[in-house]
C-alpha positions, 0 to 999 in steps of 0.5 A: 499500500503507498500512500497518496502523499508519497505519490505526490512528492518531487524528492521521491522517485519509485521508478528510481532503482539505485542509491545513486539516481541517475549516475551519468558514468560519462560525465563521472569519467569526465570529471575524474580526468578533468581532476586528475590533469588538475591535480597533475598540473598543480602538484609538478613544477614541470608541468606547470613551467611546461604549461605556461611556456605553451600559454606564452607560444600560443598569446605571442602566435595570437599577437603576430596573427593579430600583427599581420591583419593589421599590415593586410588591411593597410596595405589593402586600404592603401591600395584602395587609395592609390586606385582613386588617384 
C-alpha cells in the first residue's frame, strides 16, 4: 500500500532503482579526468612551467597574427587609395 502523499512528493521517485539516482558514467569519468589533470598540473612544477611556456607561445602567435592582419588591412587600404587617385 502506497501513501498518496508519497506519490505527490517530487523528491521521492519510485522509478529509481539505485541509491545514486540518474548516475551518468560518462560525465563522471570526464570529471575524474579533468580532476586528475588539474591535480597533476598543480602538484608538478615542470608541468606548470611547460604549461606556462605553451600559453606564452600561443599568446605570442596570436599577437603576431593580429599584427599580420593589421598590415594586410593597411596594404589593402593603401591599394584602394592608390586606385582612387
